[in-house]
C-alpha positions in Angstrom: -20.8 17.8 -5.8 -19.7 16.0 -8.9 -21.7 16.5 -12.1 -22.1 13.4 -14.2 -23.3 13.9 -17.8 -25.2 11.1 -19.6 -26.4 11.0 -23.2 -29.7 9.4 -22.5 -32.8 10.3 -20.5 -32.0 7.7 -17.8 -29.4 5.3 -16.7 -29.6 2.2 -14.4 -27.8 2.3 -11.1 -25.5 -0.5 -12.0 -24.5 1.3 -15.2 -24.0 4.5 -13.3 -21.6 2.8 -10.9 -19.6 1.5 -13.8 -19.6 5.0 -15.4 -18.1 6.7 -12.3 -15.6 3.9 -11.8 -17.0 2.5 -8.5 -17.1 -1.0 -10.1 -15.4 -2.3 -13.1 -17.9 -5.0 -14.1 -21.5 -5.7 -13.6 -20.7 -8.7 -11.5 -19.1 -6.5 -8.8 -22.3 -4.4 -8.5 -24.2 -6.6 -6.2 -21.4 -6.7 -3.6 -20.9 -2.9 -3.9 -24.6 -2.3 -3.2 -24.5 -4.6 -0.2 -21.4 -3.0 1.3 -22.1 0.7 0.6 -24.8 3.2 1.3 -26.4 4.7 -1.8 -29.1 7.3 -1.8 -31.1 8.6 -4.8 -32.9 11.8 -4.1 -32.3 11.2 -0.3 -33.9 7.7 -0.4 -31.7 4.7 0.2 -31.5 2.3 -2.7 -30.0 -1.1 -3.3 -31.5 -2.2 -6.6 -28.9 -2.2 -9.4 -31.7 -1.9 -12.0 -33.2 1.3 -10.4 -33.4 4.0 -13.1 -31.7 7.3 -12.4 -33.1 10.3 -14.4 -31.7 13.6 -15.5 -31.8 16.0 -12.5 -31.5 13.2 -9.9 -29.1 13.6 -7.0 -27.1 10.6 -5.8 -25.0 10.1 -2.7 -22.6 7.2 -2.4 -20.8 6.9 0.9 -21.2 10.7 1.4 -20.0 11.7 -2.1 -22.6 13.6 -4.0 -23.5 13.4 -7.7 -25.9 15.3 -10.0 -27.1 13.8 -13.2 -27.2 16.1 -16.2 -27.6 15.8 -20.0 -24.4 15.7 -22.1 -26.0 18.1 -24.6 -27.2 20.6 -21.9 -26.5 24.1 -23.0 -26.8 26.0 -19.7 
């Protein structure tokens, strides 16, 4: 599982895809969402504006991600 750290309380799915390098522009997001399986907390999702919050788990084509805060001092 890959840990992705964000500096805000939430991030939109489209922004997250750009952050991890799955897409390089916002325009590519719609095609990516159509062609790939994305789950947020075990529920399939295809809305690029869907908000992802700290502590959420994502799975994109079998690869898993955990969202954490950049300033988390664990």
